[in-house]
C-alpha positions as a LaTeX table, in Angstrom:
\begin{tabular}{lrrr}
\hline
Residue & $x$ (\AA) & $y$ (\AA) & $z$ (\AA) \\
\hline
Met1 & $-83.21$ & 51.09 & $-15.85$ \\
Met2 & $-81.15$ & 48.38 & $-16.67$ \\
Lys3 & $-77.81$ & 47.53 & $-15.23$ \\
Gln4 & $-74.96$ & 48.68 & $-16.39$ \\
Lys5 & $-73.11$ & 45.34 & $-17.14$ \\
Thr6 & $-69.73$ & 46.43 & $-18.23$ \\
Ile7 & $-67.79$ & 49.18 & $-16.47$ \\
Tyr8 & $-66.89$ & 52.22 & $-19.59$ \\
Thr9 & $-63.48$ & 52.95 & $-19.88$ \\
Leu10 & $-62.63$ & 56.28 & $-19.83$ \\
Glu11 & $-60.49$ & 57.42 & $-22.68$ \\
Val12 & $-58.30$ & 60.20 & $-23.46$ \\
Ser13 & $-60.36$ & 61.05 & $-26.42$ \\
His14 & $-63.36$ & 61.41 & $-24.37$ \\
Leu15 & $-62.03$ & 64.84 & $-23.05$ \\
Asn16 & $-60.47$ & 65.83 & $-25.90$ \\
Leu17 & $-63.06$ & 66.16 & $-28.67$ \\
Ala18 & $-60.51$ & 68.37 & $-30.73$ \\
Asp19 & $-59.63$ & 66.57 & $-34.09$ \\
Asp20 & $-55.86$ & 67.27 & $-33.99$ \\
Asn21 & $-53.06$ & 64.56 & $-33.11$ \\
Leu22 & $-52.94$ & 65.16 & $-29.70$ \\
Arg23 & $-56.86$ & 63.68 & $-29.42$ \\
Asn24 & $-55.69$ & 60.31 & $-27.99$ \\
Asp25 & $-53.08$ & 61.49 & $-25.64$ \\
Phe26 & $-53.60$ & 64.57 & $-23.92$ \\
Ala27 & $-56.28$ & 66.55 & $-22.87$ \\
Ile28 & $-56.41$ & 69.38 & $-20.09$ \\
Ser29 & $-59.09$ & 71.59 & $-18.93$ \\
Asp30 & $-60.32$ & 73.85 & $-16.32$ \\
Thr31 & $-63.47$ & 72.35 & $-15.56$ \\
Ser32 & $-64.28$ & 69.08 & $-14.35$ \\
Glu33 & $-67.60$ & 69.10 & $-16.03$ \\
Asp34 & $-66.51$ & 66.50 & $-18.64$ \\
Ile35 & $-65.39$ & 64.15 & $-16.15$ \\
Ile36 & $-68.39$ & 64.99 & $-13.58$ \\
Gly37 & $-71.12$ & 64.42 & $-16.32$ \\
Ile38 & $-69.65$ & 60.87 & $-17.61$ \\
Thr39 & $-68.89$ & 59.62 & $-13.90$ \\
Leu40 & $-72.39$ & 60.45 & $-12.06$ \\
Glu41 & $-74.65$ & 57.40 & $-13.32$ \\
His42 & $-72.12$ & 54.79 & $-13.32$ \\
Pro43 & $-68.28$ & 54.03 & $-12.25$ \\
Val44 & $-65.85$ & 54.50 & $-15.24$ \\
Lys45 & $-62.14$ & 52.74 & $-15.77$ \\
Ile46 & $-59.79$ & 55.44 & $-16.57$ \\
Asn47 & $-57.07$ & 54.43 & $-19.43$ \\
Ser48 & $-54.60$ & 57.30 & $-18.78$ \\
Leu49 & $-52.74$ & 59.00 & $-16.05$ \\
Leu50 & $-55.43$ & 61.17 & $-15.00$ \\
Val51 & $-54.16$ & 64.32 & $-12.49$ \\
Gly52 & $-56.90$ & 66.93 & $-10.76$ \\
Ile53 & $-56.45$ & 69.63 & $-8.44$ \\
Cys54 & $-59.52$ & 70.83 & $-6.85$ \\
Ile55 & $-59.47$ & 75.04 & $-6.86$ \\
Lys56 & $-62.48$ & 75.63 & $-4.82$ \\
Gly57 & $-65.86$ & 73.89 & $-3.52$ \\
Asn58 & $-66.06$ & 70.31 & $-2.38$ \\
Gly59 & $-67.03$ & 67.20 & $-4.13$ \\
Asn60 & $-66.79$ & 63.40 & $-3.38$ \\
Met61 & $-64.91$ & 60.87 & $-5.73$ \\
Lys62 & $-65.14$ & 57.20 & $-5.52$ \\
Val63 & $-61.71$ & 55.80 & $-6.24$ \\
Asn64 & $-61.51$ & 52.05 & $-6.58$ \\
Leu65 & $-64.95$ & 52.08 & $-4.35$ \\
Lys66 & $-63.45$ & 54.06 & $-1.58$ \\
Ser67 & $-64.54$ & 57.56 & $-1.01$ \\
Val68 & $-61.74$ & 60.51 & $-1.56$ \\
Pro69 & $-63.39$ & 63.73 & $-0.13$ \\
Leu70 & $-61.60$ & 66.82 & $-2.23$ \\
Ser71 & $-62.05$ & 70.51 & $-1.36$ \\
Glu72 & $-59.67$ & 73.28 & $-2.52$ \\
Arg73 & $-56.15$ & 72.60 & $-2.62$ \\
Asp74 & $-56.61$ & 68.93 & $-2.83$ \\
Val75 & $-54.76$ & 67.07 & $-5.26$ \\
Ile76 & $-54.90$ & 63.79 & $-6.82$ \\
Ala77 & $-53.46$ & 61.40 & $-9.17$ \\
Leu78 & $-54.90$ & 57.89 & $-10.85$ \\
Ser79 & $-53.02$ & 55.50 & $-12.72$ \\
Pro80 & $-54.58$ & 53.54 & $-15.51$ \\
Gly81 & $-57.17$ & 50.73 & $-14.64$ \\
Thr82 & $-57.94$ & 52.68 & $-11.23$ \\
Ile83 & $-62.07$ & 52.57 & $-11.22$ \\
Ile84 & $-63.82$ & 56.04 & $-10.49$ \\
Gln85 & $-67.20$ & 57.92 & $-9.79$ \\
Tyr86 & $-68.51$ & 60.78 & $-8.79$ \\
Val87 & $-71.02$ & 61.14 & $-5.58$ \\
Pro88 & $-74.06$ & 63.26 & $-7.13$ \\
Glu89 & $-75.12$ & 64.35 & $-3.82$ \\
Glu90 & $-71.99$ & 65.16 & $-2.00$ \\
Ile91 & $-71.02$ & 67.77 & $-4.96$ \\
Ser92 & $-71.43$ & 71.18 & $-3.75$ \\
Ser93 & $-72.82$ & 73.71 & $-6.64$ \\
Asp94 & $-69.28$ & 76.10 & $-7.23$ \\
Phe95 & $-66.98$ & 72.56 & $-7.05$ \\
Met96 & $-64.45$ & 73.02 & $-9.57$ \\
Met97 & $-61.33$ & 71.03 & $-10.48$ \\
Lys98 & $-58.52$ & 71.33 & $-13.16$ \\
Tyr99 & $-57.62$ & 68.44 & $-14.52$ \\
Met100 & $-55.29$ & 66.83 & $-17.40$ \\
Ser101 & $-55.26$ & 63.18 & $-18.92$ \\
Ile102 & $-52.10$ & 61.54 & $-20.20$ \\
Ser103 & $-51.83$ & 58.88 & $-22.16$ \\
Leu104 & $-49.18$ & 56.38 & $-21.07$ \\
Glu105 & $-47.72$ & 56.52 & $-24.68$ \\
Phe106 & $-47.44$ & 59.96 & $-24.93$ \\
Val107 & $-44.73$ & 60.02 & $-22.41$ \\
Ala108 & $-43.34$ & 56.63 & $-22.90$ \\
Ala109 & $-40.57$ & 58.29 & $-25.12$ \\
Phe110 & $-39.02$ & 59.58 & $-21.96$ \\
Asp111 & $-38.38$ & 56.68 & $-20.12$ \\
Ala112 & $-40.03$ & 58.23 & $-16.58$ \\
Ser113 & $-42.52$ & 55.17 & $-15.78$ \\
Tyr114 & $-41.27$ & 55.75 & $-12.20$ \\
Leu115 & $-42.83$ & 59.27 & $-12.05$ \\
Tyr116 & $-46.16$ & 57.68 & $-12.76$ \\
Pro117 & $-48.48$ & 56.98 & $-9.88$ \\
Asp118 & $-48.14$ & 52.97 & $-9.23$ \\
Ala119 & $-50.76$ & 50.75 & $-10.37$ \\
Arg120 & $-51.81$ & 49.97 & $-6.88$ \\
Gln121 & $-51.19$ & 53.34 & $-5.17$ \\
Thr122 & $-53.69$ & 56.99 & $-5.35$ \\
Ser123 & $-51.58$ & 59.74 & $-4.78$ \\
Tyr124 & $-53.87$ & 62.15 & $-2.66$ \\
Phe125 & $-52.99$ & 65.00 & $-0.64$ \\
Lys126 & $-53.64$ & 68.31 & 0.25 \\
Ala127 & $-51.09$ & 70.37 & $-1.09$ \\
Asp128 & $-49.75$ & 73.64 & 1.10 \\
Ile129 & $-50.13$ & 77.23 & $-0.35$ \\
Glu130 & $-46.89$ & 77.37 & $-1.71$ \\
Glu131 & $-47.00$ & 73.83 & $-3.55$ \\
Tyr132 & $-50.58$ & 74.76 & $-4.39$ \\
Asn133 & $-48.85$ & 78.02 & $-6.37$ \\
Ile134 & $-46.28$ & 75.79 & $-8.12$ \\
Leu135 & $-48.75$ & 73.16 & $-8.98$ \\
Leu136 & $-51.53$ & 75.82 & $-10.86$ \\
Lys137 & $-48.60$ & 77.51 & $-12.44$ \\
Leu138 & $-47.50$ & 74.29 & $-14.63$ \\
Tyr139 & $-50.98$ & 73.67 & $-14.99$ \\
Asp140 & $-51.53$ & 77.09 & $-16.57$ \\
Asn141 & $-48.15$ & 76.84 & $-18.55$ \\
Leu142 & $-49.50$ & 73.51 & $-20.04$ \\
Leu143 & $-52.86$ & 74.81 & $-20.84$ \\
Glu144 & $-51.29$ & 77.93 & $-22.74$ \\
Lys145 & $-49.18$ & 75.72 & $-24.84$ \\
Tyr146 & $-52.26$ & 73.37 & $-25.63$ \\
Asn147 & $-54.30$ & 75.99 & $-26.58$ \\
Arg148 & $-51.69$ & 77.58 & $-29.33$ \\
Lys149 & $-53.02$ & 74.83 & $-31.97$ \\
Asp150 & $-51.35$ & 76.70 & $-34.57$ \\
Asn151 & $-47.72$ & 75.74 & $-33.46$ \\
Leu152 & $-45.90$ & 73.16 & $-35.66$ \\
Phe153 & $-44.34$ & 71.83 & $-32.61$ \\
Arg154 & $-47.09$ & 72.06 & $-29.86$ \\
Arg155 & $-47.06$ & 68.16 & $-29.25$ \\
Gln156 & $-43.52$ & 67.95 & $-28.76$ \\
Ile157 & $-43.39$ & 71.00 & $-26.89$ \\
Ile158 & $-46.04$ & 69.67 & $-24.55$ \\
Gln159 & $-44.37$ & 66.58 & $-24.07$ \\
His160 & $-40.92$ & 68.47 & $-22.88$ \\
Ser161 & $-42.96$ & 70.70 & $-20.55$ \\
Leu162 & $-44.69$ & 67.66 & $-19.13$ \\
Leu163 & $-41.69$ & 65.77 & $-18.37$ \\
Ser164 & $-40.48$ & 68.80 & $-16.40$ \\
Gly165 & $-43.68$ & 69.07 & $-14.86$ \\
Met166 & $-43.64$ & 65.93 & $-13.67$ \\
Tyr167 & $-40.47$ & 65.82 & $-12.30$ \\
Glu168 & $-41.68$ & 68.91 & $-10.16$ \\
Phe169 & $-44.87$ & 66.85 & $-9.38$ \\
Ala170 & $-43.05$ & 64.04 & $-7.71$ \\
Leu171 & $-40.94$ & 66.01 & $-5.73$ \\
Ile172 & $-43.95$ & 67.84 & $-3.92$ \\
Glu173 & $-45.74$ & 64.52 & $-4.09$ \\
Lys174 & $-43.06$ & 62.49 & $-2.41$ \\
Asn175 & $-43.79$ & 64.54 & 0.85 \\
His176 & $-47.60$ & 64.00 & 1.11 \\
Thr177 & $-48.08$ & 60.12 & $-1.18$ \\
Tyr178 & $-50.84$ & 58.28 & 0.52 \\
Leu179 & $-50.54$ & 54.25 & $-0.28$ \\
Asn180 & $-53.12$ & 52.41 & 0.55 \\
Thr181 & $-51.50$ & 49.39 & 1.47 \\
Glu182 & $-54.64$ & 47.08 & 2.02 \\
Gly183 & $-54.67$ & 44.04 & 0.23 \\
Leu184 & $-50.93$ & 44.28 & $-0.58$ \\
Thr185 & $-48.64$ & 41.10 & $-0.20$ \\
Lys186 & $-45.44$ & 41.55 & 1.92 \\
Lys187 & $-43.54$ & 41.70 & $-0.63$ \\
Glu188 & $-45.79$ & 44.14 & $-2.86$ \\
Lys189 & $-44.99$ & 46.11 & 0.27 \\
Leu190 & $-41.36$ & 46.02 & 0.37 \\
Val191 & $-41.29$ & 46.98 & $-3.39$ \\
Trp192 & $-43.22$ & 50.27 & $-2.26$ \\
Glu193 & $-40.38$ & 51.01 & 0.58 \\
Phe194 & $-37.62$ & 50.23 & $-1.88$ \\
Tyr195 & $-39.09$ & 52.77 & $-4.35$ \\
Gln196 & $-39.33$ & 55.38 & $-1.36$ \\
Leu197 & $-36.00$ & 54.66 & $-0.24$ \\
Leu198 & $-34.80$ & 54.89 & $-4.24$ \\
Phe199 & $-36.55$ & 58.11 & $-5.08$ \\
Lys200 & $-34.49$ & 59.99 & $-2.41$ \\
His201 & $-30.87$ & 58.38 & $-2.53$ \\
Tyr202 & $-30.81$ & 57.35 & $-6.25$ \\
Lys203 & $-28.21$ & 60.13 & $-7.20$ \\
Asn204 & $-25.24$ & 59.13 & $-4.32$ \\
Glu205 & $-26.09$ & 55.41 & $-3.45$ \\
Lys206 & $-26.05$ & 53.20 & $-6.08$ \\
Asp207 & $-25.22$ & 49.52 & $-4.70$ \\
Thr208 & $-27.58$ & 47.04 & $-3.81$ \\
Leu209 & $-26.00$ & 47.02 & $-0.15$ \\
Phe210 & $-27.27$ & 50.15 & 0.86 \\
Tyr211 & $-30.69$ & 49.28 & $-0.05$ \\
Ala212 & $-30.63$ & 46.19 & 1.74 \\
Glu213 & $-29.36$ & 47.13 & 4.82 \\
Lys214 & $-32.00$ & 50.03 & 5.24 \\
Leu215 & $-34.31$ & 47.65 & 4.80 \\
Leu216 & $-32.80$ & 45.26 & 7.10 \\
Leu217 & $-32.39$ & 42.76 & 4.30 \\
Ser218 & $-29.97$ & 40.58 & 3.00 \\
Thr219 & $-29.05$ & 41.46 & $-0.47$ \\
Lys220 & $-29.76$ & 38.51 & $-1.76$ \\
Tyr221 & $-33.18$ & 38.40 & $-1.01$ \\
Leu222 & $-34.11$ & 42.02 & $-1.82$ \\
Ser223 & $-32.25$ & 41.33 & $-5.03$ \\
Thr224 & $-34.52$ & 38.14 & $-5.49$ \\
Ile225 & $-37.88$ & 40.16 & $-4.25$ \\
Ile226 & $-37.30$ & 43.35 & $-6.36$ \\
Lys227 & $-36.47$ & 41.14 & $-9.84$ \\
Gln228 & $-39.52$ & 38.91 & $-9.27$ \\
Gln229 & $-41.99$ & 41.53 & $-8.49$ \\
Thr230 & $-41.07$ & 44.26 & $-11.25$ \\
Gly231 & $-38.80$ & 42.48 & $-13.73$ \\
Lys232 & $-35.87$ & 44.65 & $-13.30$ \\
Thr233 & $-32.64$ & 44.28 & $-10.87$ \\
Val234 & $-31.96$ & 46.74 & $-7.95$ \\
Asn235 & $-29.29$ & 48.06 & $-10.19$ \\
Glu236 & $-31.77$ & 48.45 & $-13.14$ \\
Trp237 & $-33.69$ & 50.58 & $-11.28$ \\
Val238 & $-30.95$ & 52.82 & $-10.06$ \\
Phe239 & $-29.59$ & 53.35 & $-13.50$ \\
Glu240 & $-32.80$ & 53.76 & $-14.73$ \\
Tyr241 & $-33.87$ & 56.50 & $-12.35$ \\
Ile242 & $-30.26$ & 58.09 & $-13.31$ \\
Ile243 & $-30.19$ & 58.22 & $-16.89$ \\
Ala244 & $-34.22$ & 59.46 & $-17.00$ \\
Glu245 & $-33.12$ & 62.41 & $-15.41$ \\
Ala246 & $-29.89$ & 62.89 & $-16.83$ \\
Lys247 & $-31.88$ & 62.62 & $-20.16$ \\
Ala248 & $-33.78$ & 65.15 & $-19.29$ \\
Leu249 & $-31.27$ & 67.78 & $-18.35$ \\
Ile250 & $-29.08$ & 66.85 & $-21.39$ \\
Lys251 & $-31.97$ & 67.80 & $-23.60$ \\
Ser252 & $-33.23$ & 70.95 & $-21.46$ \\
Ser253 & $-30.15$ & 72.90 & $-20.52$ \\
Lys254 & $-26.57$ & 73.45 & $-21.08$ \\
Ile255 & $-25.73$ & 71.02 & $-18.47$ \\
Thr256 & $-21.76$ & 69.68 & $-18.69$ \\
Ile257 & $-20.52$ & 66.05 & $-18.18$ \\
Lys258 & $-18.61$ & 67.34 & $-15.63$ \\
Glu259 & $-21.26$ & 68.63 & $-14.03$ \\
Leu260 & $-23.23$ & 65.77 & $-14.39$ \\
Ala261 & $-21.01$ & 63.63 & $-13.13$ \\
Glu262 & $-20.98$ & 65.31 & $-10.03$ \\
His263 & $-24.86$ & 65.77 & $-9.69$ \\
Phe264 & $-24.84$ & 61.96 & $-9.58$ \\
Asn265 & $-21.98$ & 61.48 & $-7.37$ \\
Tyr266 & $-19.40$ & 59.59 & $-10.20$ \\
Ala267 & $-15.89$ & 60.19 & $-9.73$ \\
Asp268 & $-15.22$ & 62.45 & $-12.90$ \\
Ala269 & $-17.12$ & 62.83 & $-16.44$ \\
Thr270 & $-14.77$ & 60.46 & $-18.13$ \\
Ser271 & $-16.79$ & 57.63 & $-15.43$ \\
Phe272 & $-20.03$ & 59.25 & $-16.28$ \\
Gly273 & $-19.54$ & 59.47 & $-20.20$ \\
Lys274 & $-18.82$ & 55.94 & $-20.40$ \\
Phe275 & $-21.60$ & 54.60 & $-17.80$ \\
Phe276 & $-23.71$ & 56.82 & $-20.01$ \\
Lys277 & $-22.77$ & 55.05 & $-23.10$ \\
Lys278 & $-23.45$ & 51.60 & $-21.96$ \\
Gln279 & $-26.49$ & 52.36 & $-20.63$ \\
Val280 & $-27.95$ & 55.10 & $-23.79$ \\
Gly281 & $-25.63$ & 53.53 & $-26.63$ \\
Met282 & $-24.45$ & 56.79 & $-27.20$ \\
Thr283 & $-22.53$ & 59.68 & $-25.49$ \\
Pro284 & $-24.01$ & 62.53 & $-23.31$ \\
Asn285 & $-22.72$ & 65.11 & $-26.47$ \\
Glu286 & $-23.92$ & 62.86 & $-29.24$ \\
Tyr287 & $-27.10$ & 62.62 & $-27.44$ \\
Arg288 & $-27.72$ & 66.04 & $-26.95$ \\
Lys289 & $-27.43$ & 66.42 & $-30.89$ \\
Asn290 & $-29.45$ & 63.30 & $-31.65$ \\
\hline
\end{tabular}
């Protein structure tokens, strides 16, 4: 048998064979047979966000050549560019995973990139019973909407449901996330530590000084490293977190501007309204109607 000369790229469309407007952007299934069949013989590089929940049996997936054992309630989230391969001799006959594959373009409209697994990070954890049930409900909700193929607004409904689900997932994941720091530089580790602080404190802490003190660094050094490594300043990251969540709240609820101001620790509705307009180019009410 000839050796594989290139690594096969696994696209969303390889897992969604339906000829519809979601084919290249979103796939969801309650069986892992498609992925297992593709990845048994050769490793493949995924070209999407891939999230899997093991519901029974035992398996072993190599992620960037490292073995990841999978059993009931194990959750794994992989970012584009990750190389995966199942280990055939370590897959039980009853092994089953629920999975979804999501293109970056599909969720790009929500500007929620901070919710994606980091390019150097594999999110891999054992959910507790409560978390597991929450994730299954989120999955079943998306699957139900996905199967309503005669719905005129199916694509938009799935997008909004997916964003809500990503927030739920992020809240669960932050208590478990495993970061493979092997091979990361000192600066890359610092960026990851900053992200963890940011996720916990962005609603109340908007000053670079707060994050610098937490990391035992000068504000100048932290600002320089974050800008060099990510292309954005500390304040830009804080504002991106706030705006992304604010947009989701405005579109999905009847929250008032005053309540938004309180939620994000702004002095009053006027202050938050000015901040939002400066960042988005329109007022919160204009955004809600847009």
